[in-house]
VEXKERO-324199 format. One record per residue (C-alpha): residue number from 0; residue in one letter; chain; x, y, z. Coordinates in nm, 2 decimals. Each point is the difference from the previous one (the first is absolute). Example, Ala and Ser with C-alpha at 12.3 -4.5 7.8 and 13.67 -1.06 7.14 Angstrom:
% residues 2
   num   residu   chaine        x        y        z
     0        A        A     1.23    -0.45     0.78
     1        S        A     0.14     0.34    -0.07
This chain:
% residues 462
   num   residu   chaine        x        y        z
     0        X        A     0.00     0.00     0.00
     1        X        A     0.15     0.33    -0.11
     2        X        A     0.01     0.30     0.24
     3        X        A    -0.26     0.27    -0.06
     4        X        A     0.28     0.26    -0.01
     5        X        A     0.14    -0.17    -0.31
     6        X        A    -0.33     0.01    -0.18
     7        X        A    -0.05     0.36     0.09
     8        X        A     0.34     0.08    -0.15
     9        X        A    -0.09    -0.18    -0.32
    10        X        A    -0.33     0.19    -0.01
    11        X        A     0.19     0.33     0.03
    12        X        A     0.19    -0.09    -0.32
    13        X        A    -0.27    -0.16    -0.23
    14        X        A    -0.33     0.09     0.17
    15        X        A    -0.22    -0.21     0.21
    16        X        A    -0.19    -0.13    -0.31
    17        X        A     0.33    -0.17    -0.11
    18        X        A     0.08    -0.18     0.33
    19        X        A    -0.22    -0.31     0.07
    20        X        A     0.02    -0.22     0.31
    21        X        A    -0.36    -0.14     0.00
    22        X        A    -0.06    -0.37    -0.03
    23        X        A    -0.14     0.01    -0.35
    24        X        A     0.32     0.16    -0.14
    25        X        A     0.23    -0.23     0.20
    26        X        A    -0.18    -0.30    -0.14
    27        X        A     0.00     0.14    -0.36
    28        X        A     0.38     0.05     0.01
    29        X        A     0.09    -0.32     0.18
    30        X        A     0.03    -0.24    -0.29
    31        X        A     0.11    -0.04    -0.36
    32        X        A    -0.03    -0.28    -0.26
    33        X        A     0.17    -0.25     0.23
    34        X        A    -0.32     0.02     0.23
    35        X        A     0.23     0.03     0.30
    36        X        A    -0.12     0.25     0.25
    37        X        A     0.20     0.25     0.22
    38        X        A    -0.18     0.30     0.13
    39        X        A     0.19     0.33     0.00
    40        X        A    -0.03     0.26     0.28
    41        X        A    -0.12     0.27    -0.24
    42        X        A    -0.02     0.09    -0.37
    43        X        A     0.14     0.33    -0.12
    44        X        A    -0.06     0.15    -0.34
    45        X        A     0.28     0.26    -0.09
    46        X        A    -0.09     0.27    -0.25
    47        X        A     0.35     0.06    -0.13
    48        X        A     0.37    -0.06     0.03
    49        X        A     0.04     0.25     0.28
    50        X        A    -0.26    -0.18     0.21
    51        X        A     0.19    -0.32    -0.04
    52        X        A     0.32     0.16     0.09
    53        X        A    -0.15     0.14     0.33
    54        X        A    -0.17    -0.32     0.08
    55        X        A     0.31    -0.21    -0.05
    56        X        A     0.22     0.24     0.20
    57        X        A    -0.23    -0.02     0.29
    58        X        A    -0.04    -0.38    -0.02
    59        X        A     0.37    -0.04    -0.01
    60        X        A     0.05     0.21     0.31
    61        X        A    -0.29    -0.18     0.18
    62        X        A     0.09    -0.35    -0.13
    63        X        A    -0.34    -0.05    -0.15
    64        X        A    -0.02    -0.26    -0.28
    65        X        A    -0.12     0.12    -0.34
    66        X        A    -0.12    -0.23    -0.28
    67        X        A    -0.05     0.17    -0.35
    68        X        A    -0.29    -0.14    -0.19
    69        X        A    -0.15     0.05    -0.35
    70        X        A    -0.30    -0.21    -0.10
    71        X        A     0.08    -0.29     0.23
    72        X        A    -0.01    -0.25    -0.29
    73        X        A     0.33    -0.18     0.08
    74        X        A     0.03    -0.38     0.02
    75        X        A     0.27    -0.02     0.26
    76        X        A    -0.10     0.23     0.29
    77        X        A     0.24     0.27    -0.09
    78        X        A    -0.24     0.28     0.11
    79        X        A    -0.14    -0.17     0.31
    80        X        A     0.05     0.16     0.35
    81        X        A     0.13    -0.32     0.15
    82        X        A     0.16     0.19     0.29
    83        X        A    -0.28     0.25     0.04
    84        X        A     0.07     0.37    -0.05
    85        X        A    -0.13     0.25    -0.26
    86        X        A    -0.12    -0.09    -0.35
    87        X        A     0.11     0.29    -0.23
    88        X        A    -0.25    -0.02    -0.28
    89        X        A     0.09     0.18    -0.32
    90        X        A    -0.32    -0.09    -0.20
    91        X        A    -0.22     0.28     0.11
    92        X        A     0.19     0.32    -0.08
    93        X        A     0.34    -0.10    -0.17
    94        X        A    -0.15    -0.15    -0.31
    95        X        A     0.05     0.26    -0.27
    96        X        A     0.16    -0.01    -0.35
    97        X        A     0.23     0.30     0.03
    98        X        A     0.14     0.01    -0.36
    99        X        A     0.03    -0.17    -0.33
   100        X        A     0.32     0.14    -0.15
   101        X        A    -0.03    -0.07    -0.37
   102        X        A     0.35     0.14    -0.09
   103        X        A     0.18    -0.23     0.25
   104        X        A    -0.26    -0.28    -0.02
   105        X        A    -0.04    -0.04     0.37
   106        X        A    -0.30     0.02     0.24
   107        X        A     0.02     0.15     0.35
   108        X        A    -0.25    -0.15     0.25
   109        X        A    -0.08    -0.02     0.36
   110        X        A     0.02    -0.34     0.16
   111        X        A    -0.38    -0.04     0.06
   112        X        A    -0.09     0.02    -0.37
   113        X        A    -0.15    -0.33    -0.14
   114        X        A     0.21    -0.17    -0.26
   115        X        A    -0.29    -0.04    -0.25
   116        X        A    -0.09     0.37     0.03
   117        X        A     0.36     0.09    -0.09
   118        X        A     0.00    -0.24    -0.30
   119        X        A    -0.32     0.15    -0.14
   120        X        A     0.12     0.36     0.04
   121        X        A     0.33    -0.06    -0.18
   122        X        A    -0.16    -0.20    -0.28
   123        X        A    -0.24     0.29    -0.07
   124        X        A     0.30     0.20    -0.11
   125        X        A     0.16    -0.29    -0.20
   126        X        A     0.24    -0.12     0.27
   127        X        A     0.03    -0.34     0.18
   128        X        A     0.08    -0.11     0.35
   129        X        A     0.05    -0.38    -0.03
   130        X        A     0.01    -0.14     0.36
   131        X        A    -0.34    -0.17     0.05
   132        X        A    -0.04    -0.20     0.32
   133        X        A    -0.31    -0.20     0.03
   134        X        A    -0.12     0.25     0.26
   135        X        A     0.05     0.29    -0.24
   136        X        A    -0.37     0.11     0.04
   137        X        A     0.05     0.07     0.37
   138        X        A     0.37    -0.02     0.10
   139        X        A     0.19     0.33     0.04
   140        X        A     0.31     0.10    -0.17
   141        X        A     0.17     0.05     0.33
   142        X        A    -0.08    -0.35     0.10
   143        X        A     0.12    -0.12    -0.34
   144        X        A     0.34     0.17     0.05
   145        X        A     0.02    -0.13     0.36
   146        X        A    -0.05    -0.36    -0.11
   147        X        A     0.16     0.04    -0.35
   148        X        A    -0.32    -0.14    -0.15
   149        X        A     0.01    -0.19    -0.33
   150        X        A    -0.29    -0.10    -0.23
   151        X        A    -0.08    -0.18    -0.32
   152        X        A     0.19     0.24    -0.22
   153        X        A     0.33    -0.06     0.18
   154        X        A     0.12    -0.25    -0.26
   155        X        A     0.06     0.28    -0.25
   156        X        A     0.00     0.32     0.20
   157        X        A     0.14    -0.09     0.35
   158        X        A    -0.14     0.09     0.34
   159        X        A    -0.05     0.31     0.22
   160        X        A     0.37     0.05     0.07
   161        X        A     0.07     0.04    -0.37
   162        X        A    -0.22     0.31    -0.01
   163        X        A     0.09     0.19     0.32
   164        X        A     0.20     0.30    -0.10
   165        X        A     0.00     0.19     0.33
   166        X        A    -0.16     0.00     0.34
   167        X        A    -0.07     0.25     0.28
   168        X        A    -0.02    -0.15     0.35
   169        X        A    -0.01     0.08     0.36
   170        X        A     0.25    -0.17     0.23
   171        X        A    -0.11    -0.13     0.35
   172        X        A     0.15     0.31     0.16
   173        X        A    -0.21     0.23    -0.21
   174        X        A     0.27     0.11    -0.25
   175        X        A    -0.11     0.02    -0.37
   176        X        A     0.22    -0.15    -0.27
   177        X        A     0.00    -0.02    -0.38
   178        X        A     0.14    -0.31    -0.16
   179        X        A     0.06     0.02    -0.38
   180        X        A    -0.07     0.27    -0.26
   181        X        A    -0.20     0.04    -0.32
   182        X        A     0.31    -0.05    -0.20
   183        X        A     0.06    -0.32    -0.20
   184        X        A     0.35    -0.04     0.15
   185        X        A     0.08     0.06     0.37
   186        X        A     0.31    -0.17     0.15
   187        X        A     0.07     0.24     0.28
   188        X        A    -0.02    -0.16     0.35
   189        X        A    -0.15    -0.32     0.12
   190        X        A    -0.32    -0.13    -0.17
   191        X        A    -0.23     0.10     0.28
   192        X        A    -0.31    -0.04    -0.21
   193        X        A     0.10    -0.36    -0.07
   194        X        A     0.03    -0.07     0.37
   195        X        A    -0.34     0.15     0.07
   196        X        A    -0.17    -0.21    -0.27
   197        X        A    -0.13    -0.33     0.15
   198        X        A     0.09     0.12     0.35
   199        X        A    -0.36    -0.06     0.10
   200        X        A    -0.03     0.33     0.20
   201        X        A     0.28    -0.10     0.24
   202        X        A     0.25     0.28    -0.09
   203        X        A    -0.20     0.31    -0.09
   204        X        A    -0.34     0.13    -0.10
   205        X        A    -0.02     0.07    -0.37
   206        X        A    -0.18     0.33    -0.07
   207        X        A     0.06     0.05    -0.38
   208        X        A     0.09    -0.23    -0.29
   209        X        A     0.14     0.09    -0.34
   210        X        A    -0.07    -0.28    -0.25
   211        X        A     0.14    -0.06    -0.35
   212        X        A    -0.26    -0.02    -0.28
   213        X        A     0.04    -0.14    -0.35
   214        X        A    -0.20     0.04    -0.32
   215        X        A    -0.33    -0.19     0.00
   216        X        A     0.02    -0.30    -0.25
   217        X        A    -0.24     0.05    -0.29
   218        X        A    -0.09    -0.37    -0.06
   219        X        A    -0.06    -0.30     0.23
   220        X        A    -0.10    -0.37    -0.07
   221        X        A    -0.09    -0.28     0.24
   222        X        A     0.11    -0.36    -0.05
   223        X        A    -0.04    -0.33     0.17
   224        X        A     0.22    -0.31    -0.03
   225        X        A    -0.14    -0.34     0.10
   226        X        A     0.23    -0.28     0.11
   227        X        A    -0.06    -0.36     0.10
   228        X        A     0.18     0.06     0.33
   229        X        A     0.14     0.29     0.20
   230        X        A     0.36    -0.13    -0.04
   231        X        A    -0.01     0.05    -0.38
   232        X        A    -0.15     0.34     0.06
   233        X        A     0.27     0.10     0.24
   234        X        A     0.27    -0.11    -0.25
   235        X        A    -0.17     0.21    -0.27
   236        X        A     0.02     0.31     0.23
   237        X        A     0.37     0.06     0.02
   238        X        A     0.08    -0.16    -0.34
   239        X        A    -0.25     0.22    -0.19
   240        X        A     0.14     0.31     0.17
   241        X        A     0.35    -0.11    -0.09
   242        X        A    -0.12    -0.03    -0.36
   243        X        A    -0.09     0.37    -0.01
   244        X        A    -0.35     0.02     0.13
   245        X        A    -0.07     0.30     0.21
   246        X        A    -0.35    -0.03     0.14
   247        X        A    -0.15     0.26     0.24
   248        X        A    -0.13    -0.29     0.21
   249        X        A     0.04    -0.37     0.01
   250        X        A    -0.22    -0.15     0.27
   251        X        A    -0.05    -0.37     0.07
   252        X        A    -0.26    -0.23     0.14
   253        X        A     0.08    -0.36     0.10
   254        X        A    -0.23    -0.31    -0.03
   255        X        A    -0.14     0.04     0.36
   256        X        A    -0.10     0.36    -0.07
   257        X        A    -0.15    -0.09    -0.33
   258        X        A    -0.21    -0.27     0.16
   259        X        A    -0.11     0.24     0.28
   260        X        A    -0.10     0.27    -0.26
   261        X        A    -0.21    -0.25    -0.19
   262        X        A    -0.18    -0.10     0.32
   263        X        A    -0.04     0.34     0.15
   264        X        A    -0.07     0.19    -0.32
   265        X        A    -0.17    -0.24    -0.25
   266        X        A    -0.08     0.28    -0.23
   267        X        A     0.38     0.04    -0.08
   268        X        A     0.10    -0.17    -0.32
   269        X        A     0.33    -0.17     0.07
   270        X        A     0.15    -0.26    -0.24
   271        X        A    -0.08    -0.35     0.10
   272        X        A     0.36    -0.11    -0.06
   273        X        A     0.16     0.27     0.21
   274        X        A     0.25    -0.12     0.26
   275        X        A     0.17     0.34     0.01
   276        X        A    -0.08     0.34    -0.15
   277        X        A     0.20     0.31    -0.08
   278        X        A    -0.20     0.32    -0.06
   279        X        A     0.12     0.35    -0.05
   280        X        A     0.02     0.31    -0.22
   281        X        A     0.25     0.14    -0.25
   282        X        A     0.01     0.37    -0.08
   283        X        A     0.19     0.23    -0.23
   284        X        A    -0.01     0.31    -0.22
   285        X        A    -0.13    -0.17    -0.32
   286        X        A    -0.22    -0.29    -0.10
   287        X        A     0.30    -0.15    -0.18
   288        X        A     0.19    -0.01     0.33
   289        X        A    -0.29    -0.18     0.17
   290        X        A    -0.03    -0.25    -0.28
   291        X        A     0.37    -0.08     0.02
   292        X        A    -0.02    -0.05     0.38
   293        X        A    -0.30    -0.23    -0.03
   294        X        A     0.16    -0.21    -0.27
   295        X        A     0.32    -0.04     0.21
   296        X        A    -0.21    -0.12     0.30
   297        X        A    -0.20    -0.23    -0.21
   298        X        A     0.30    -0.17    -0.16
   299        X        A     0.19    -0.02     0.34
   300        X        A    -0.30    -0.15     0.18
   301        X        A    -0.05    -0.25    -0.28
   302        X        A     0.36    -0.10     0.02
   303        X        A    -0.03    -0.08     0.37
   304        X        A    -0.33    -0.19    -0.01
   305        X        A    -0.30     0.23    -0.02
   306        X        A    -0.32    -0.17    -0.13
   307        X        A    -0.18     0.33    -0.08
   308        X        A     0.08     0.37    -0.04
   309        X        A    -0.29     0.25     0.02
   310        X        A     0.02     0.37    -0.10
   311        X        A    -0.28     0.23     0.13
   312        X        A    -0.22     0.13    -0.28
   313        X        A    -0.12     0.31     0.19
   314        X        A    -0.02     0.15     0.34
   315        X        A    -0.29    -0.22     0.11
   316        X        A     0.20    -0.31    -0.10
   317        X        A     0.31     0.14     0.18
   318        X        A    -0.20     0.04     0.32
   319        X        A    -0.13    -0.35    -0.03
   320        X        A     0.36    -0.14    -0.03
   321        X        A     0.11     0.20     0.30
   322        X        A    -0.30    -0.10     0.21
   323        X        A     0.16    -0.33     0.10
   324        X        A     0.32     0.17     0.13
   325        X        A    -0.18     0.27     0.18
   326        X        A    -0.22    -0.25     0.19
   327        X        A     0.27    -0.26     0.07
   328        X        A     0.04     0.09     0.36
   329        X        A    -0.37    -0.03     0.11
   330        X        A    -0.04    -0.31    -0.20
   331        X        A     0.27    -0.19     0.20
   332        X        A    -0.22     0.02     0.31
   333        X        A    -0.18    -0.32    -0.12
   334        X        A     0.31    -0.19     0.14
   335        X        A    -0.03     0.11     0.36
   336        X        A    -0.12     0.24     0.27
   337        X        A     0.34     0.17     0.04
   338        X        A     0.25     0.12    -0.26
   339        X        A     0.36     0.05     0.09
   340        X        A     0.09     0.23    -0.28
   341        X        A     0.36     0.09    -0.07
   342        X        A     0.15     0.20    -0.29
   343        X        A     0.35    -0.16    -0.04
   344        X        A     0.22     0.09    -0.30
   345        X        A     0.26    -0.20    -0.18
   346        X        A     0.22     0.05    -0.31
   347        X        A    -0.22    -0.07    -0.30
   348        X        A     0.21    -0.29    -0.11
   349        X        A    -0.07    -0.17     0.33
   350        X        A    -0.38     0.02    -0.04
   351        X        A    -0.05    -0.37    -0.12
   352        X        A     0.20    -0.16     0.27
   353        X        A    -0.13     0.24     0.27
   354        X        A    -0.36    -0.10    -0.07
   355        X        A     0.09    -0.37    -0.01
   356        X        A     0.16     0.03     0.34
   357        X        A    -0.28     0.21     0.14
   358        X        A    -0.26    -0.26    -0.10
   359        X        A     0.22    -0.27     0.17
   360        X        A     0.00     0.20     0.33
   361        X        A    -0.38     0.02    -0.03
   362        X        A    -0.03    -0.38    -0.05
   363        X        A     0.23    -0.06     0.30
   364        X        A    -0.24     0.18     0.23
   365        X        A    -0.32    -0.10    -0.18
   366        X        A    -0.09     0.34    -0.13
   367        X        A    -0.12     0.12    -0.34
   368        X        A     0.23     0.29    -0.10
   369        X        A    -0.15     0.18    -0.30
   370        X        A     0.24     0.25    -0.15
   371        X        A    -0.05     0.30    -0.23
   372        X        A     0.17     0.33    -0.06
   373        X        A     0.25     0.20    -0.19
   374        X        A     0.20    -0.25    -0.20
   375        X        A     0.15     0.28    -0.22
   376        X        A     0.20     0.12     0.30
   377        X        A     0.03    -0.33     0.20
   378        X        A    -0.25     0.11     0.28
   379        X        A    -0.21    -0.30     0.11
   380        X        A    -0.31     0.03     0.22
   381        X        A     0.02    -0.32     0.20
   382        X        A    -0.32    -0.10     0.19
   383        X        A     0.03    -0.27     0.26
   384        X        A    -0.37    -0.10     0.05
   385        X        A    -0.09    -0.11     0.35
   386        X        A    -0.32    -0.20     0.00
   387        X        A    -0.10     0.08     0.36
   388        X        A     0.14     0.32     0.15
   389        X        A    -0.13    -0.11     0.34
   390        X        A     0.23    -0.31    -0.01
   391        X        A     0.32     0.10     0.19
   392        X        A     0.20    -0.28    -0.16
   393        X        A    -0.10     0.10    -0.35
   394        X        A     0.09     0.37     0.07
   395        X        A     0.33    -0.11     0.15
   396        X        A     0.08    -0.21    -0.30
   397        X        A    -0.11     0.28    -0.23
   398        X        A     0.26     0.24     0.15
   399        X        A     0.27    -0.28    -0.02
   400        X        A    -0.08    -0.03    -0.37
   401        X        A     0.04     0.37    -0.05
   402        X        A     0.33     0.01     0.18
   403        X        A     0.13    -0.29    -0.22
   404        X        A    -0.12     0.19    -0.31
   405        X        A     0.19     0.32     0.12
   406        X        A     0.31    -0.21     0.05
   407        X        A    -0.04    -0.16    -0.34
   408        X        A    -0.03     0.33    -0.19
   409        X        A     0.29     0.16     0.18
   410        X        A     0.22    -0.30    -0.08
   411        X        A    -0.10     0.06    -0.36
   412        X        A     0.12     0.36     0.01
   413        X        A    -0.35     0.13     0.06
   414        X        A    -0.16     0.22     0.27
   415        X        A    -0.27    -0.01     0.27
   416        X        A    -0.22     0.27    -0.17
   417        X        A    -0.03     0.13    -0.35
   418        X        A    -0.25     0.27     0.08
   419        X        A    -0.19    -0.03     0.33
   420        X        A     0.30     0.09     0.23
   421        X        A     0.10    -0.15     0.34
   422        X        A    -0.20     0.19     0.26
   423        X        A    -0.10    -0.22     0.30
   424        X        A    -0.10    -0.31    -0.20
   425        X        A     0.34    -0.09    -0.15
   426        X        A     0.22     0.15     0.27
   427        X        A     0.07    -0.34     0.17
   428        X        A     0.15    -0.12    -0.33
   429        X        A     0.25     0.28    -0.06
   430        X        A     0.29    -0.21     0.12
   431        X        A    -0.07    -0.25    -0.29
   432        X        A     0.07     0.27    -0.26
   433        X        A     0.27     0.21     0.18
   434        X        A     0.30    -0.09     0.20
   435        X        A     0.09     0.16     0.34
   436        X        A     0.22     0.27    -0.15
   437        X        A    -0.27     0.11    -0.24
   438        X        A    -0.27     0.00     0.27
   439        X        A     0.23     0.20     0.23
   440        X        A     0.06     0.25    -0.28
   441        X        A    -0.38     0.04    -0.04
   442        X        A    -0.02     0.06     0.38
   443        X        A     0.27     0.26    -0.01
   444        X        A    -0.17     0.19    -0.29
   445        X        A    -0.32     0.00     0.21
   446        X        A     0.19     0.14     0.30
   447        X        A     0.16     0.27    -0.21
   448        X        A    -0.34     0.12    -0.12
   449        X        A    -0.20    -0.07     0.31
   450        X        A     0.22    -0.04     0.32
   451        X        A    -0.30     0.01     0.23
   452        X        A    -0.18    -0.27    -0.20
   453        X        A    -0.33     0.19    -0.02
   454        X        A    -0.08    -0.04    -0.37
   455        X        A    -0.18    -0.33    -0.08
   456        X        A     0.22    -0.20     0.24
   457        X        A     0.07    -0.37    -0.03
   458        X        A    -0.12    -0.04    -0.36
   459        X        A     0.22    -0.20    -0.24
   460        X        A     0.15    -0.17     0.30
   461        X        A     0.19     0.32     0.10
C-alpha cells in the first residue's frame, strides 16, 4: 500500500484525474496476455516527458518501484507490477504522431501510439513502416521497441530494431537523454539506443521514438505452397531463399495445426493432402518483379516436394489463404485446456531438425505439440498442449518439456525468444541461453542505468 503523501505528490504533477488507486484501476492494470495477476499500488498517467522526469526523480529518491506500460499486450509479463509499485501508463496522453518527415523518411512518435495507426498514417503519404506484430491493432510502438517486436513481414524487412533511428528517454534518476539522430550515419559514442531496444522497460522510460520509413511497395501477391509433410516444407524455406526468393512473409503450419483448423473452422478450404503449408506474400515496384518472385518460389517449392502451389486471384482470395495462418493459435485449443506457448527461434537451416526434435520431446511427455510461425526468419511458435491444466503432474511435465525445448534450440545456435521477450515467464531459463559472464554484464548494465533498482525490477532474471 503506497503512502497518501506519494499519491498527493503525483497529483501535484499530473492532476488528480491522472492518478488512480481505486480497486477498478488496480485490477485493470494487474494483468497482460499471460493472464498472470499482480496488482500495482497505483496507476499514474503522465502527460508529457517533464511529468515522467519529475515522477522518476521522486520515485528514485523515495525508492518507489515504477513499471512502464503501454497496451499491456505482452506474452511474458514484462509490464506486470510483480513487486507492486506504480504503473506508469503511457497510453492515455503520450500517444501522438508528432511528425512525418518526408525529406528524411522518418516518423517521430510518442510511445503510446498504436502500431497500426502509425502504419496507416504513413501509408497515406506513400511511405511504409514494415514491423507488423500480430498485436499491431492494439500494441503500442513504445511496447514494440521495449520488446523488439517482430511480425510476419520480418522475413524480408526485419524487426523493430532495424527501424529505430533515435530515442528520447528518461533515466530512473529523472535525467533526460537522447540516443541517436535523424542522420543515416552516426558512429559517435556507444549505441545507447541499441541498449534500450528490447530492454523491457528496465533501464529507462522511452518518451519519443524516431522510426525509419521506406517507400510503400506498389504491388503485392499472396501465395500458398502445399507439402506432404512439414519437414519438406521446412527444407523448402531456406533452400528457396538461397535460390533468390525474397518474400515479404513465409509462414508455416504443421499437420497438427492443419488438422485443428479443419475441425475448428470447417468453412476453411485446406487441401486434403496438406501435411505442411507455407503461406506468404511477395511485393515489389512492378508486376514483373512480382511474377518473377512467384515463379522462383513455385520452382523452388516443387524441387523440394510441394504437391500444390496456389496464387491468390484477388484480395478476397488472398484473405482466404491467410485465414488459416491468422487463426492457427485459437484452433490449437482442440488439443488441450492449457497452452504453453513459446516463440523460440533457430537459424533457418535448422528448421527441419528443430521441428523433428520438438515433436520427439512432445512424444516423450505424451503431449501434442502443434507448431506454426514465421518460417522465413526461423521463428517457431511451439505450443505444448496440456490436456488438463488442473492436473499438477501434467503441468509439471509441460514445463519440463518447455525447458528441454529451450535447451535444444540454444544448442542449435537459437534463442529463447524471437519476439515476445523474456519478462517474468522466461526469466528462469536465462541461464540456458547465457553464461555467468554474460548475465553479470547484463546486471552491471542494469546497475549503471538504475542503481536503486526502481525501474521494472527483477524482469529478464536481472
